[in-house]
Structure formats: C-alpha cells, structure tokens
C-alpha positions as CSV (number, residue, x, y, z in Angstrom):
1,X,-41.0,-19.5,-9.9
2,X,-38.9,-17.2,-11.9
3,X,-40.4,-13.7,-13.0
4,X,-39.9,-13.4,-16.6
5,X,-39.6,-9.4,-16.7
6,X,-37.0,-9.5,-14.0
7,X,-35.1,-12.4,-15.6
8,X,-35.5,-10.6,-19.2
9,X,-34.1,-7.2,-17.4
10,X,-31.3,-8.9,-15.5
11,X,-30.0,-10.8,-18.7
12,X,-30.2,-7.6,-20.5
13,X,-28.0,-5.7,-18.0
14,X,-25.7,-8.6,-18.0
15,X,-25.4,-9.0,-21.9
16,X,-24.5,-5.3,-22.0
17,X,-21.8,-5.4,-19.3
18,X,-20.4,-8.4,-21.3
19,X,-20.8,-6.3,-24.5
20,X,-18.6,-3.5,-22.8
21,X,-16.2,-6.1,-21.5
22,X,-15.8,-7.3,-24.7
23,X,-15.2,-4.1,-26.4
24,X,-12.7,-3.2,-23.6
25,X,-10.9,-6.1,-24.2
26,X,-10.7,-5.6,-28.2
27,X,-9.6,-2.3,-27.6
28,X,-6.8,-3.7,-25.3
29,X,-5.7,-6.1,-27.9
30,X,-5.9,-9.3,-25.9
31,X,-5.8,-12.9,-27.1
32,X,-8.8,-14.5,-28.5
33,X,-9.0,-16.9,-25.7
34,X,-9.7,-14.1,-23.2
35,X,-12.0,-12.2,-25.5
36,X,-14.2,-15.2,-25.8
37,X,-13.8,-16.7,-22.1
38,X,-14.2,-13.5,-20.0
39,X,-17.6,-12.2,-21.2
40,X,-19.1,-15.6,-21.1
41,X,-17.8,-15.9,-17.8
42,X,-19.3,-12.6,-16.5
43,X,-22.7,-13.9,-18.1
44,X,-22.6,-17.3,-16.4
45,X,-21.1,-16.0,-13.0
46,X,-23.8,-12.9,-12.8
47,X,-26.5,-15.0,-13.5
48,X,-25.5,-17.5,-11.0
49,X,-25.0,-14.8,-8.5
50,X,-28.2,-13.1,-9.0
51,X,-30.2,-16.4,-9.0
52,X,-28.5,-17.2,-5.6
53,X,-29.5,-13.7,-4.2
54,X,-32.8,-14.3,-5.2
55,X,-33.3,-11.4,-7.9
56,X,-35.2,-13.4,-10.3
57,X,-37.7,-15.1,-7.9
58,X,-41.4,-13.9,-8.2
59,X,-43.1,-12.8,-5.1
60,X,-45.8,-14.9,-4.1
61,X,-49.4,-13.6,-4.7
62,X,-52.1,-13.9,-2.1
C-alpha cells in the first residue's frame, strides 16, 4: 500500500530537484534535448529508486 502523504512529499522534493536541474541546464546553455531529458530522467529514476527502497510504503496498522 502506498502512503499518499509520503508520495506527495517525495514527488514534491523530486520536482524541486528537477526544477533546479532545469534552471542549471538553461543557465549553462545546453541543447533542448538535454534540458528535456535530464529532468524527466531525474524524476523517473528518483521515483523508481525511492519505490524500490520502500520509502513510499505505508507501515501496517495493528
């Protein structure tokens, strides 16, 4: 089961990191391909790693 507050907080942190990465890439004048691909890769990779580590799992009640 997925904990909604943990998921929301985790995705907010990942979105902030992706936004910072995008700002950095734009300031470095990289190509549009990298400015699109790297932040999306950070979101997808970060989410996959967090899910595999069990950070979004809800603790069982009882």
